[in-house]
C-alpha positions as CSV (number, residue, x, y, z in Angstrom):
1,M,-30.3,55.6,-26.5
2,I,-32.6,55.6,-23.5
3,A,-31.7,58.3,-21.0
4,G,-33.0,56.7,-17.8
5,R,-31.8,53.0,-18.2
6,R,-32.3,51.1,-14.9
7,G,-31.4,47.4,-15.2
8,F,-29.7,44.8,-17.3
9,S,-30.8,43.7,-20.7
10,L,-32.0,40.2,-21.3
11,L,-28.7,39.5,-23.3
12,E,-26.6,40.6,-20.3
13,V,-28.6,38.3,-17.9
14,I,-28.3,35.3,-20.2
15,L,-24.5,35.9,-20.7
16,A,-24.0,36.2,-16.9
17,M,-26.0,33.0,-16.2
18,A,-24.0,31.1,-18.9
19,I,-20.7,32.2,-17.3
20,L,-22.0,31.2,-13.8
21,L,-23.2,27.8,-15.1
22,G,-19.8,27.2,-16.8
23,A,-17.9,28.0,-13.6
24,I,-20.2,25.7,-11.6
25,V,-19.6,22.8,-14.0
26,V,-15.8,23.4,-13.9
27,L,-15.7,23.6,-10.1
28,G,-17.9,20.5,-9.8
29,E,-15.5,18.5,-12.0
30,L,-12.5,19.7,-10.0
31,A,-14.3,18.6,-6.8
32,R,-15.0,15.2,-8.2
33,N,-11.4,14.7,-9.3
34,G,-10.2,15.9,-5.9
35,R,-12.4,13.3,-4.1
36,K,-11.3,10.6,-6.5
37,N,-7.6,11.4,-6.0
38,A,-8.1,11.6,-2.2
39,A,-9.7,8.2,-2.1
40,G,-6.8,6.8,-4.2
41,A,-4.2,8.4,-1.9
42,R,-6.1,6.9,1.1
43,D,-6.0,3.4,-0.5
44,W,-2.3,3.7,-1.4
45,T,-1.4,4.8,2.2
46,Q,-3.5,1.9,3.6
47,A,-1.8,-0.6,1.3
48,E,1.6,0.7,2.3
49,L,0.9,0.5,6.0
50,M,-0.5,-3.1,5.6
51,A,2.7,-4.1,3.7
52,E,4.9,-2.6,6.3
53,T,3.0,-4.4,9.0
54,L,3.3,-7.7,7.2
55,V,7.1,-7.2,6.8
56,A,7.4,-6.3,10.5
57,E,5.5,-9.4,11.5
58,V,7.8,-11.6,9.3
59,T,11.0,-10.0,10.5
60,S,10.0,-10.2,14.2
61,G,8.9,-13.9,13.9
62,V,5.2,-13.3,14.5
63,R,4.5,-14.6,11.0
64,P,6.6,-17.4,9.5
65,A,9.0,-16.5,6.7
66,E,7.2,-18.7,4.2
67,P,6.0,-17.9,0.7
68,I,2.2,-17.3,0.5
69,E,0.6,-17.2,-2.9
70,E,-2.5,-15.3,-2.0
71,G,-3.9,-14.7,1.5
72,Q,-6.7,-12.6,2.9
73,L,-6.0,-10.0,5.5
74,E,-8.2,-10.9,8.5
75,S,-8.6,-7.4,9.9
76,F,-9.1,-5.7,6.5
77,D,-11.9,-6.8,4.2
78,G,-11.3,-6.4,0.5
79,W,-7.5,-6.7,0.7
80,R,-5.3,-9.7,-0.2
81,Y,-1.6,-10.2,0.1
82,S,1.3,-12.4,-1.0
83,I,4.7,-13.1,0.4
84,A,7.7,-14.3,-1.7
85,L,11.3,-15.0,-0.7
86,E,13.8,-14.5,-3.5
87,P,17.5,-15.2,-3.3
88,V,20.0,-12.3,-3.7
89,D,23.7,-12.1,-4.5
90,E,24.7,-11.7,-0.9
91,P,25.2,-15.0,1.0
92,G,22.8,-15.5,3.9
93,L,20.3,-13.0,2.8
94,V,17.0,-13.3,0.9
95,A,14.7,-10.6,-0.5
96,L,11.3,-10.6,1.3
97,E,8.7,-9.3,-1.1
98,V,5.3,-8.5,0.3
99,T,2.5,-7.4,-2.1
100,V,-0.8,-6.0,-0.9
101,A,-3.6,-5.5,-3.3
102,Q,-7.3,-4.6,-3.2
103,D,-9.6,-7.5,-4.0
104,L,-11.2,-5.9,-7.0
105,P,-11.5,-6.8,-10.7
106,E,-8.8,-5.5,-13.0
107,E,-11.2,-3.2,-14.8
108,K,-11.6,-1.1,-11.6
109,R,-7.8,-0.7,-11.4
110,P,-7.2,-2.0,-7.9
111,V,-4.4,-0.5,-5.8
112,R,-1.3,-2.8,-5.6
113,F,1.7,-2.0,-3.4
114,T,4.9,-4.1,-3.2
115,L,7.5,-3.7,-0.5
116,V,10.9,-5.5,-0.7
117,R,13.3,-5.9,2.3
118,W,16.4,-8.0,2.6
119,I,16.4,-10.2,5.6
120,H,18.6,-13.0,7.0
121,Q,17.7,-16.3,5.5
122,P,15.8,-18.2,8.2
123,S,17.5,-21.5,7.8
124,I,21.0,-20.0,8.0
125,E,20.0,-17.9,11.0
126,E,18.8,-21.0,12.9
127,T,22.0,-23.0,12.0
128,T,24.2,-20.1,13.2
129,T,22.3,-19.9,16.5
130,E,22.6,-23.7,17.0
131,S,26.4,-23.6,16.3
132,A,26.9,-20.7,18.6
133,D,25.1,-22.5,21.4
134,R,27.3,-25.6,20.9
135,Q,30.5,-23.4,21.0
136,S,29.4,-21.8,24.3
137,Q,29.1,-25.1,26.1
138,P,32.2,-26.4,27.9
139,A,34.0,-29.3,26.2
140,N,33.8,-31.6,29.2
141,A,30.2,-30.8,30.1
142,S,28.0,-33.8,29.8
143,A,24.6,-33.7,28.1
144,P,21.6,-34.1,30.4
């Protein structure tokens, strides 16, 4: 043994550098996965907000309640949507199904979000409104 040792041996330095390099590689991979997951969460949130906006537009009457096979969202490039109306067991109601998806090839696993809401069937609602208007008019009133 050397009595006055003052530093690290070459083996200790190489071992410390290997441990440091391994830690940097692991932390880099964790950061890459974190960025990838954050981007995916951002896309899911954006798809959900777009689907909720489309449902609100249809239920408020801004957009007609008609099936659309595939449409492009004007204000969002790279996104497409579809609207479907499906009958349900309850009379006078239909299931409004809005699907929003990224316009990417399937290999890239695009985000796809579907939102389903039950709404009054548009034709029944119009018929009910017309019959209520007729009932509110007096029987002896003449039509203009």
